[in-house]
N, C-alpha and C positions, 0 to 999 in steps of 0.2 A: 169551699163546700158549705161551710157554716152559713155564709151570707146567702148563698143560692137557696139552701133549704129553708132558711128563715124567711126569705122573700116570697116563697111560694106556699108556705104552710101557715095555717091559722093556729096551729098547736103551739104551745109554749112549754118548755120544760127541759130539764137537763138530759133527759133520755132521747130527745128528738134526733140527735146525730147518731146515737147508737142504734136506734130503730132504723134510721135511714140506711146505715151501712149494713145492718143485718138483712134488710129487704132489698139490697142492691147488688149489682154486679158491675165492678169497675173495670174499665178497659183502658189500657195504655196504648196510645196510638201515635203513629209517626208517619212520615212520608217516605215512600220507597220509590225507587227509580226503575225504569224498564231496563231490559237487558242491554248491556253495553257490548257490542259485537267484538270489541277489543279485548274483552275479559271473559269470554265464554267458559273458560275453565273455572271461573269463580262460582258457577251455578251448578246445582245438582241437576242431573239429567231429568228432563221433563218437569223442572221446577223453576222456570225462568218467568219473572213477572212480565206481563204484556200490557201494553197501553189499551184503555177502554174495554177491557175484558171483565174486570170485577175487582173487588176489594182484595188486597193482598194480605194474607195471614202469614206472619213470619214466625218461624219456630227454630229452636236451636237445641239440639240434643246435649250440648255442653252446658246448658243452663244459662246462657247469656240473655235469654229472653224468658218471660214467665208464661208464655203460651203453652197450654197443655191440652190434653184430650177433652177435658171438661170445658174449658173456655172456647176451644175450637168448635165443639158441638153446639154450645150456646149461640155462638156467632153464626153457625150454619143454619140453625133454626130461625134466627132473626132475618138472615138473608133470604131463606125460603119464603117467609111470610111476606116480604116486600118485593119478591121477584128479582132479587139481586143475585150475583154470582160471586163466589169466593174463589181466589187463586191460592 
């Protein structure tokens, strides 16, 4: 992150990274797979990822993922602005 910020900024100073983090929203992303028909019981009803439908947002009430209402709302706003769909 420091190299990226340094390469695109003309500013110099110790607070540059702190300012960047304070004005940013970090997203952890990974690849998910579509529904495996052999394991339909592994999915919540009406929550099965489908191919070519939209970006999948994964959440886990047990805390295994950091997705929460705030991050989901922000991602929904971004998707709305670019005409994308969230699953």
